[in-house]
N, C-alpha and C positions, 0 to 999 in steps of 0.2 A: 713670317712663319709664326703658326700658333704655337702656344705654350706646349702642347703635348708633341708637335714635331720638333721643337728645340730641346726637349728632355730626350727624345728618342735620339736626336743628333748627337746631344752630350754623351749619352749612354753608348752610342757606337764608335765615337770617333775621339774622345778623350781619354787617356790612361789615367789612373789614379794619380800619377805625378804632375799630369798637367792641371788637374782641378785646384782651386782656390785652397790655401791652407789656413786662412783665418776667419773661416765663415763662422757667425755668430748668429743664433736665433733672435727674432723678433722680440723686444722688450714690451711689447703691448698688452704681455700677460704676465702671471706671476710665474708661470711654467718657464717661459724664456728666460725671464730673470734669473731664476734659480741656476737653470743648465749653464747659462753663461757664464755665471759666478763660480759653479762647481768647475768647468773646464778650465778657466782661469787658474785654477790652483793646480792644473796638471803639469806634467813636465812639458817641455816645449816640442819635444817629439810626439807625445800623446796628444797634445794641442793640435798639431799638424794631422795627425792620423783621425781624429775625431771631426775636425774641420772638413777632411774629405770624406767620411761616412755621412757626416750632416748634408754635404752637398749632393751626395748620391741619394740620401733620403728624398730631397727636393723634386728627385725625378720619378716620385712613387704616384704617379697620375692615373694608372692603369686600375681596373677593379681587383686584379690580384697580379703578384710579380712573376716575370718570365724566368725561365731558369736561368737565362743569361745575367739578369738583374740580381739574382740570389747569388750567382757565382762571383760577379765583381764584387758584392757586398763582402762576400766571404774572403776574397783577396785582400780587401782593405782591413778587416779585422786580423787577419793572420799577422799584420806587421805588430800588434799588441802581445805583451805577455800573456801566457796561458791563463785564463781565468778572469783576466782584468776587463774585457770587454762584458762579460756576462754579470760581473760586479756592478760596473757602471749602469747597464743598461737595466738592472734591477731597480736602483736606485732611481732612474729616470723613471721606470713604470710606477714605482711606489709612489713618485711626487704627483704623476699624471692622475694616479686614482683619487688623491686627496684635493685636486683642484674643483672646484665648485662654480656653479653657474651665479653669475653676480649680476647685479642690476647697476646700469651705469647711467648717469645722467650727462649729457653734452649740451653744449650752447653753441648756437650758430646766431652769426649777424649778418643782416642784409637791408641794404639802405636804411641803416640806423635802427632798425627792428631786431630786438634779441629774441631768440626762441629757444626754449629748452624740451629737450625731449629724451625720453627714457628708453634703454635698450637691453637685452639680455646678453652679457658676455660670457665667453667660455675659454676656448683657445683661439687666438688669432689664426686667420686662414693659412698663413705662412707657418707658423708653427704645428698646426694640426696636420699639415701635408708632411712636416719633418718627423713627427711622432708617427704617422702612418707609416712610413718608410723604416724608422727604427723597429716598429714592431714586427713588420714582415722579416727584418734580419733574427728576429728571436726564433723562428722556425728552426733553425741549425743548433740551438741551445736549450731545447726545453727541458724544464724538470718540474715538479710538482708545485714548487714556489712561485715560479714565473706563470704557470698556467692559472694558477689561482688568482695572481694579480691581474692577468689579462682578464679573467672570466668578470672580476670586480670593474674592471675599465670598461669592458663592453656594456655592463648595466649602465655606468654612467654616462657613456658616450650615447646612448640612445634613450636618455632622458628626455623628454621633450620641453623645448622652450616655447613659451607661448608667442603666438603670432600677432601681429599688430595690423587693424585695419583689415583688408582683403586677404592679409598674408595668414596662411595657415598655420599651426602649430607644428615644428619640426624637431627632429632629433639634434640634440646638442652638437654632435660630432660623428655623423653617420660613416665619413670615411675611416675615422678611427676605430670605430666599433666593428666595421665589415674586415678591417686589417686583424682584429683580434680574433674575430670568428675564423678566419683563413687559418692562422697559427694553430688555433686549438683544433681545427678540423684535420690539420696537416701534422699534428704533434707526434702521430705513430705511438700514444699513450691513451690508455683506457681513461685516465682522468680527464683528458681533454673532450672525450666522447660526454662523460658525466657532467661535465660544465656546460657543454652545448645543449644537453638535455634540460637542464634547470634554466639556462637562458631561453629556450624556445617558450617555456610557461611564463616567464616573466617580462619578455619584451612584447610590446603592444604592436608594433609594425607588422602586418601580415606579409609584406613582402620579404622582410627580414626573417621572419618565422620561416617562410619556404627555403630561403637560401640556407638557415641553419639545419632544417630537416634534411636537405640534401647533403650537406656535411656528414651528419649523424649518420645516414644511411650506407654512404662510401665507407666513412672511416670504421664503422661497424663491421662491415664486410671486410675490409682489409686486415682488421685485427682479430677476425674470427670470432666476434661477439655476437650474441643474439639480436637480431633486428629489431631496434626500438618499435613498439607497436602504440600508435596513438589512437585513443578512441574518437569516435566522431563527436564534435561539441555540439551537434544538433540537438542535443538534450542536456539536462542539467547532470545527468547520470555520467555522461562522458568527461564533461568539464571538471566534475569532482574527481574521477579516478585519474585523469591525467595530472592534475594538482598533486593528488596524493601519492603517485608513484613518483612524480619528479622530486617530491621532498624526501625519498627514501636514499640510503647509502647506495653508492654506486654497484657494488656486489650485488645487493639485493633488488635493486631496479632491473639488472640484468636477468635475475632469476625470474621477475614478474613479466618482463618481456618475452621471455620463452613460454611461460604458462599462457600468457594471452595469445600467442602465436598458436599453440596446441589447442587453447579453448576454442579457437575458430574452427577446429576440424570436428567439432561435437556436431555431426549432423545426423546421427543416426538417433534411433528412438531412445536408446540408452548405451552407456557406455561398455565397450569390451574390456575385458581383463588387461589386454595389452594397453590400451588407452589409459587405463587406470595406472599401470605400472609406470607409464612415461611419466604421469603426473609427479609421481614418488620420486623417481629419479631427478626430475626437475627440482623439485624444493628440497632434497636432501640436504643441500648446502646451507641453508638457513638455521638459525638457531631454533631450539625447540618452541614449538608453539608460535613462532614468529608469522609463518605464513596464515595460520589459523586467525591470528590477531588483526592482521591486514584484511583479510577476507570478511572478517566479520565487520569491520568498518565499511568495507564496500558494499556487502550485502544488505548490511543495516542501512545504508543511504538509501539503495534501492528502495527499500519498504517505506521510506518516507516521501517519496514521489506522488505526485497527484496526477491526475489525467486533466490536461488543460484543453479548454476548447478555442481554437482559432478561426476567425472568419477570414476566408479567401475567396478571391474572385475569378471566376472561370477564365481562362486566357482567351478564348474564344467567345463564348456566349455573352461574358460580362456579369453573368449571374454570380449572386454571392452565395456561398455555401458553408457550412461549418465542418471542421475537421478537427478529429481529437488526437492530441499529442501525448506520447508516453515515453517508449524508448524508441530510438532510431532502429530501423531494421538490422543494421550492422552491429550496433550495440547489444541488441537483444539476442542475436546469436552467441555474441561474445559471452553475455551473462549465463546462457544456457550452458556452456561449457564450464565456467567459473563455479557455477552450483555444482555441476558434477564432481569437481575436484574436492568438495567438501564431504563426500562419502567416507574419507577416512577418520572424520571427525565425528564425535558421538556424545559431546559434553551437552548440558542443557542449552547454554547460550545459543550455541550454534544451531541446535535443533527449534529453538524459539524463532530465531531469525527466518530460517527456512519456512518454517510455518505461515509466518506473516509474509513472508514474499509470496508464498503461494496464493493464499487469499489477494493480494494486490495484483497478483498476475492474472487470475481469474475474474478481476472486475470485467463487467460486460460495458463495452463501449457503444452505445447506440448505432444501429445499422451496420456494425463492425463485427462485433462478436467479443471473445476474451481478449483482455488487454496484451498478453504476452502467453499463450498457452505453452509453448515450447519451453519457457522459463518455469512456469508452473508444473509442467510434467517432470521437469528435471529435479524440482524440489521433491515432489512427491517420490520420485524414485530413491533419492537419497533418505528421506524421512523412513521409507520403507525397509532400507537396508541398513539402518543404524542398529546398533547393538542393544540389546534389552527390549523393553515395550514402549519407552518414552516416544520413540518415532511413530510406533502404531498409536497411540494415544493421539497425537496431533492429528493423525489421518483419520480417526474416528470422528474427531470433531470438524475436520475440513470437510468429510463426506455429508455431513448435515448442512454445512455452510455453502458449498459450491454448487451452482445450480446446473452446470453444464452435464448432461446427461452421460456423455462418453467418459467424463472425468469422473464421476460418481462410479461408473463401472470399473473404471482403472483402479481407484482406491478400494474398492470391494474386493477387487481381485488379489491385492497386496494383502489386505487385513486377512481373507481366506488362506492365502499362502502361509502367512505368519502363524495363525491359528493351527493349520495342518503341521508347520515345524514342531510347535510347542505341544502338539497332541492335545488340545483342548477345541472347545466351540468357538465360532465367531463371536457370539455373546460373551463367553467366557473371557476371550482375550479382550473384548472392549472394555469389560468389567475390570480387568487386570491392569489396564493400560491408563486408567483416569488416576491423575495426581491428586493428593490431598492437600498439597501447598502448605502442610504443617497444621491445619485447621484440626480443631477438636469440638465437634458438633457445631460446626460451621463458624467457628471464631478462633482467633490466635491474638495473643498479646507481644507486643514489640517494645523491648526497653530502650529508652532514650535517656541515658545516666538516671536519674531518679524518677523520670515521668515514665508513664505507660502509655502505649498507642494500641488501641484495640480494633481490631479489624473485625466485623460482623456480616455475614451474609443475611440480609433482610427481605429478599425475595429472588425470583429468578432474574438473573443479570443485575442485580442490585447489592450494594454493599453499603456499609457506613463506617466511616473512622470516628473515634472517640478517643480524646486525650485525657489523662487522669494525672492529677497532680500528685506530689510524694504523699502527700495526706489522703489520697484516695478520691479525693472530689473531682468531678468532671471539669474538663476546661475547652471552651467552644474554639479557640483560634489555637493555632500553631505557637508552641513556646519561642519566646525570641531567641534563645540559645540554639535552637535547632536551625532557625533560619540564618543564624550567623556564623554557623561553624560547617565548614564544608563536608566533613566526614559526616555529620547528621544529615546534611542536605543530600548528599549522594545516597545515604541509606534511606531517606524518606522516597526519594526519587525510585529506587529499585522497587520499594514496596508498591508504589503507585502503579509502577508497571507490572508488578504481579498481580495487583486488583484488578488490572485490565484482563488478565488471563483467567482470574476467577470467574469474571464476570461472562467472559465467553464459554468456559466449561459449564457453568452452571446453566446457561441457556440450551448449549449442547446436550447435556446430560437430562434435561427436562424433555428434550425432543427425542432423544433414543429411549426414554421410558415409555414415552406416549407411545412410541412404534411397538412396544412390547406387548400391548393391549390384544393386538391380532395374532401375536405368536403363541399366546398359551404356555409360556416358557415356565418350566418347574425348576425351583432352586431347593437344594439342601438347605438345612437351616445354617448350618457352618457357613456356607458359601455366601448365603443371603446376609448374615451379620458382618461377614468381612467387607463386602463390597457394596453394601447398602446402608445396612443399619448403624454400623459405628464407622463407615468412611466419612472422613471429615468434611467433603463437600457434599457427596451424594446423599448422606443421612438428612441435609435439610429438605431435600425432595422425598426421600423415602418414608420419612417420619411423618409426613402429612397425607400419605396415602392409605387407603384401605387394602389390606392383603388377606387371601384367604390360607388359613392355615390348617393342615392336615396332620393330625397325631393319631396312630393308630385306627385309620380309616375315618376317623371323625373330623368334618369340616367346620371350622369357624370363621367368620369374617372378622378382623380387628383391626384397630390402629394402634401404633405405639406412642403412647402419652405417658410423661412423667416416668420414664424408665420401665414401662412395663405395658404389656398387651392387655388392651381393654376391648370388649365386645362393643355392639351397639347399644346394650344397657349399661355400659360402664363397669362391667364385671370384669375381674382380672382372668386373663386367659394363660393357661399353663402351656410352655413350648418344651421340648427337647432336641438331643441330636437328631434324633428320628424325624422330626417335624419337617414337612416339606412345604414350600411357600410359592403362591401363585397370585400374581397382580387380578385383583379382584374386577371383574367388570358387570355394571348393572344388569346387562342382558341375560345374565344367569340367576337373576333375583326377582322376586315380586315385587308389585308396586310399593306395598306396607314397609317393606325391607329398605327399598330405596329412599322413601320418604324419612323412614327412621333414622337413615344415616345421614340424611340432609340435616335433620334436626341435631343430631348428636355433634357433627362436626361444627355447626354453628354454636352450638352451647360451649363447646370447647375452644371456640373462636379460631377454628384451623382454616386457614385460607389455602386450599389447595392449589399446587402450582400448574395443574391442568385440569380439565373437567374430568371428573370420576363420579361422584356421587350425583352431578348433574349432567353426566354425559349423554348425549342423545343417543336414543336407540332406534335403529329402523329395521322394523319386522317386514316380512313378506306380505304386501297387499294382494288382494283378491284379483285386482287388475294385472298384476306381475304373474301371478300363477296362470291366469289366462292366457297371456301373452305368450308364456312358457319359455322362450329363450331371451327375453331382453325386457328390460324395464324402460317406461317412457316418463319415471318419476321426475327426472330432472331433464327432460327435454324442453325445446321452445324457449329457450334463454338467450338473451344477447349479452356476449362478455366483451369485456377490453382484452384482446389478445395477448398483449406484452404482459400484462398483469397475470392473465391467466398462465402463461407461461412461467413466469417466476414463481407463482403459488405451487404449480404442480411440481416443480423441481425441488420446491423447499419441503414438500410431503413425500418425495421419492417417485413420483411418477416421471414418466418419459413422454414427453410432448416436444414437435417441433414446429416452428413458426409456419404459417400459410402466407404465401404471397401472389402477386399477380403474374409470377413467371412460372408458376408450377405445372406448365403444359396441360392445363385443361383439368387438371385434378381439384376437384371442389370440396374434397373432405379429407379428414385425416382422424388418428386416433390417440387419445391420451391412453397410455398403458400403467398398470401397476402389477409389478410380479410379486406373487405371493408363493415362494418356492416351498414354505413348510406345508402348505395345502396343494401343491401342485398345480395352481390356478393363477391365471393372469386375468384381471379385469380391465375392460376396455369402456371408455367413454368417447362416443364418437363426436366429433366436431365437424361442421360446415362453415364454407366461406361465406361471407355477405358480400355480394358484388354491389357495390355502390359508388357512385361518382366521389372522388377525392377521398374515399374512405381508406386511404394507405398512405404510408409515410414516405419520404425520399428514397428508400431503399425498396419501394414496392411491396412491403408487408401490409397485409391488412389490418386495420386498427382493430375490427370487430369481427367475433365469429359468432355463430349460432351453436348452441346444443342440441344433441339427439340422444339416441339410446345408450344405455348402459348394459354390457353383456359381460358374461364370465366365459373364460375359454380354457380347456385342459391344455396345460402347457406342453405335454409330451405329444398328443395326438393332434392339437390344434383345433379339436370338436368344439362346437359352442355346446355349454352345459346348460342344462334345464335350470330355472329359477328356484325351483322346489328342492333342488339338489346341494345348492349352495349353502354351506355351514352358516348358521345363525351370525356366529361372530363376524366370519368375512363379508356377509351380506351388509351388517349394520356398520362396520368400520368404514367399507368401501362407498356406501352411500353416505357416510358422514363426511367423507371427504370431499364427494361430488357436491354436497350440498355447500360445503365451505367453499368450494371454486364458486358457485353460484352466488352466495351470500357476500364474497367479498368481490367478486370481479363483475357482477351485473352492472350494467349502466343504470340500472334502476336505483343503486345506492349513490349514484352522482348527482348531488342537487344541482349543478350546473350543466348538465348533460344536454337537457332539452333547451335550455336559454341558450346554450352556446351553439346550438344548430342540430348536435347529434346527427341522425340519419331520419329525415322527414318520415319515411316510410314506416318507420319502428318507433314512432312517439307514443303510440297507443300501448306499445308494450312497456315502456318507461312508466307511464301511468299505472297501467295494472299492476305492475311489480311494485312500484313505490308506495302504494297504498292497498295491496292485495293481501290474499291468504296468508299467515305466516307459514315459514318453514318449521321444520324440526329445532334449528338453530333458534330461530326466533320465538318459538314456544318455549323452549328453556329459558331464554331470556325474559318472557312475559311472567313465567313461573317464579322467577328471582325477584323480578319488580313486585309481584303481588304479596311477596313476603317482606320485601325491603321498604316500599314506600311509606307503610303505616308507622315506621319508626323514624320517619325523617322530618325535618323542618317543615317540609311543603305538603305533610300528610293531608291537611285541611283544604288543599287547592288542587291536589292531582290525584289521580286514580285511574287504575287500569282500565280499559272499556273496549273489551273485543279485541281487536288489532292495535288498538292505539293506547296510549298512556296521554289522557287528558290533563290539561294545565289550566287553571284560571288566572290568568294575569290581571294586572290594574287596567291596562289599555285594550287587550283583546282576550279572546280564550283561544287555545290551541289544541291541536289532536297531533301528537308525535308518533309515527308508526314505528313500531316495535321491530319490525325487521330491518327496512331501509334506512330508518331514523330520519325519514323526511317529514315535513311539517304542512299541515293544513291549518288554515285560521277560520274560525266560525264566526258568522253563520254560514257564509256562502262557500265554504271549503276553499277559501283562495290560497294559492300556495305561497309559502313563506322560504326563501332560500337563505340557508344559514351553512356557511361553510365552516367546518370545525377547524380549530387550531390545534393541531396535535401536539405542539411545543408547550402551550400555556398550561398553567395550573388551575384548575376549578375545584370549586367546592367536594364535587364527586370524587376527588382524589382521596379525601379522608374517610371515605364511607368504606366501613367493612363489606367486601363481598367475597361470597364463598369460593371463589376460584380466580385465578389469574388468566389473561389472555383474550378476554371477549372486549375487544375495542369498540364493539357496537354498544354494549351495555354502558361503557362509560361516556359514549357520546348520547345516548338518550338521557342519561341522568345530567349530563352538563347542560344540554339544551332545556331539561326541565327546570333547573335552577335558575337559567339565564331568563326564561320567559316567565317564570315566577315573578319576578322583579322587572317586568317589562318597562316599567316607568324610569327605570334607571339604566337602560340601554343608552350608548352614545354614539355606536357604530352607525354611521350614516346610510350605509346600504342596507341595513335592517329597519331602521327608523323610517325611510322612505316606502318601504313595502307595508309597514305598520299603519301608516297614513291614507292609503289607496281606498 
């Protein structure tokens, strides 16, 4: 008869009085010794009863007790005084919790040889079986105390004992642990469920986690509790949230499970009022701001995740391919709903987290698209519906940051709606919503005891921190007391977080103002003074620009310098409440005035945040007047399509990538809407069909440019070129020139050597060293002024399309447009790939404007080649010696 059959026979055929009365536990462990010692001190009657209970516990060989088994245990326990068994069993469980896995050294002798070996010991097998049965009996006597003890014992039981040799690690006492789980799951108490939830996150064994989950679901249903919801742990977000919720108090945990279940129903484009009302009902039992605090942690963690690349092998073809992982689909759906629940909170921290999450959600995954557009759109909804203008402020910045056309359109709709509600223009709302971060003229000081930390904006997207000692002298490093004091460290961290926002807003405001050139917007002086001239952040941009001031019909171009307006001759300009302000554009001035302003700004050492005095002007050409309906000025260029898509989005244009799957469509249009003028500009783009010139998603790598047209937005009629306002033509053609100047394959020094497209190599050569575009012409003018003042003035000079440099080894010609290099005397091509992260001598040169990366590259290459005898890069040296 097997052990199981024997126990079943005993259970079915012996009455309690028939079973042995003097059963003792094995004393092979401390647990058995202690229990035997305690029982020996009982009365004879109690010893007899506990002997029978222990004997009955020995039959606990099943996975869980039958009703008959529990009934027999109950009959045995009834013989004791009320409360006596509960008292004893609690002491037994308390002891079991204190038991530790110990290392035991044993000795064996065989044929005169002595062998020592070590093993891990916990409960003896016999005592573990008795304990398992005793735990089962607790199911009828559950209270908070013994449930807590059982939870602790479960963790002890499932600690892993290291294996030996081929034997794998195993739980110390799985049977004991499973018995505890059974009682917790059948306790009919909410505390039992709460303990199980905690255990599920702390126990490593997957099979046990599944058992616990089933008990949680069944017990929760019986108790009418919110069904526990566990996020998929296929991403770091799911793991974090599960652990976060498991650590909460029981009642709080139940609330969040209810919210999670509700969040999964967030399948619409935006929440209904009834959906939001249900959220309010779910979280009302929590303490004030508790829900917000937990959600800030959860959403904040989501902003710190990164998209990871994973190489997988196709199950059938065996081909390797790369996939990008961010959120699992299930967690993405849940996160969308969780974001919606934040619509009731309008504090700065919550809005900042949502703005960050929006940026993360709209990161582009190659060949896929936005990482989590549903989550991003949910964030945009909440920001748009926040009280005040801070949410709109973030939307204004995000509109310039996010590249997806549909999302830009959605954000603009929300901004327009908000402006309409407030009864102001969209421009006015965007101005109103820009935070100043407590800055005064781009600076602010924060006190750290007797030390001062000054924050200053030094350029677009750039800041500087300077420490000052109590005596007012600067200090380079962070003071020691700041590093050693948690309060100071936290304060410094908050400031650095704020600096990141300042840098982002600085860049966003530069881009916003740059778009105002084409709008010809007029400000009253009071409005301009509030939102530009005296705004803590925007003033760092506005005070470096030229503005047209109109007072009593008299127009004057002026720049704000040393707390007053000055014209191009440096004369003071008077203004008053009646003065109107317009952003000056060089297209409205003659050449002499433009040159005078360039000289004046240089004399004042004002580095403009974007091109204004040096802004390219594109006037209607005779060829464009003759073609009447279109311009071929920017046609027949080969562009990198993905780069072109990114740049068009950044400049507010709409463009969709073309691929091999486009049903025979071989062209498309990049368009730019100008509602102020009722015009839409179109830049026609053609596919380039070439072998292997597409990526894994079938998107063409390169496209060819065609004509530029202007269309009436209402009628769709193509407009004649001569009818296009000068400012519109100039700014649109400037954008198109920028697209070509940045995205042309002719700018890539490695394109030809890496294969490119063979049939278009002639284009690469002609563009790389051909005629200069308007952007390059502007660059040339700056170099002509700049070079005579530099260290390399005796060996470098502008000559036609090139900056020529005399090195010690060879002489060079740097093309001012593409920045590519030829070596004299045979015009041999020299490939130098610029390192955008490194600092060069050109970084310390005063340039009249920010933002021209090509100008910096030309100067960097000139300084490098001027000292070509000091070059150590092997790839460059090998070319110089050919």
